[in-house]
N, C-alpha and C positions, 0 to 999 in steps of 0.2 A: 555425477554434480558437484560441484568446487565444496565443501561444508562452510565455508567464508557466504558464497551466493544464497544455499537452503540449506538452513538443519532444524532440529525440534525447539532451538527457540527461540525462529521464527515464526512460527506454528501459535493465536491466538485465541487458546484456548477460550482462555473463560471471559468474552468479548460477549455483553447482546449487547451490540446497537442493534435500535433499532426502525434506521432509514439506513440505505443508502450513506446518504452526508453524515452519518453519524458516522461510518463504519467508515470515509474514511478520512474525517479529522482522528479516527483513532491509529485509523492505522500510518494516514504521517505524521503522530506523537508519537511512534513506538518507532518508525524509519528514524525519528529524530533523536530520541533518546540513543539510539542507540548508533549512533555515527556514519548514515551510509545515506541522508542528507543535509547541508548546510540552510536551508529554509523550508523551513515547515507547510506554511502558508503559501507558503509556491510553487513544494508537492502537493498539495492539496487539490488548489486552480487546474492542474495537472491532470490528476486523476479525473478530477469533474468530465475536465476537455476532454479527456483520451474515451468518456464515457462514455460523452457527445455521437462523435465521433461511432462507436458498436458497440455494446455489450458484451460486458467481461467475467458473466455473469454468469454461474449454473444452477442448474436444480440442489433443489436440499441445502438451500443459504451457501452454494458453491462460488465463490468469485473469486479474480483471478487478476485483479484489475495493475493495470499498465498503465505509466505517465511519464512521459518526455520533459524532463528541468531541468534546468541552468544547473538548479541548487542536487541534480543527486553527485556523489562522491563516488559510489561503489556504486555496481549493481546487486540485488538480489530478493526476491522470489518471500513476503511470504503470508 
C-alpha cells in the first residue's frame, strides 16, 4: 500500500472520543490539518452521511469511516 495513503502518522492513538460524532470531528480536524481535505465541515458531514448508509465500525472500538466529498484532496486511511 502506498505510504502516502496510509502510514503510522495516520493512526490516532491518543484520541479519546466518547461518541461517534466526536470521533468524526477529530478525524475531520486531523485530515484538514494534514492537508488531505480542503473543507473540514464538508468532510465531517460526508462522514456522517456515509455512516447513515451502513456502519463502518468494527468491534473493539475500531472503525474505518468513509466519506465522499468534493473537499477531499487526496485519498488516505486514518
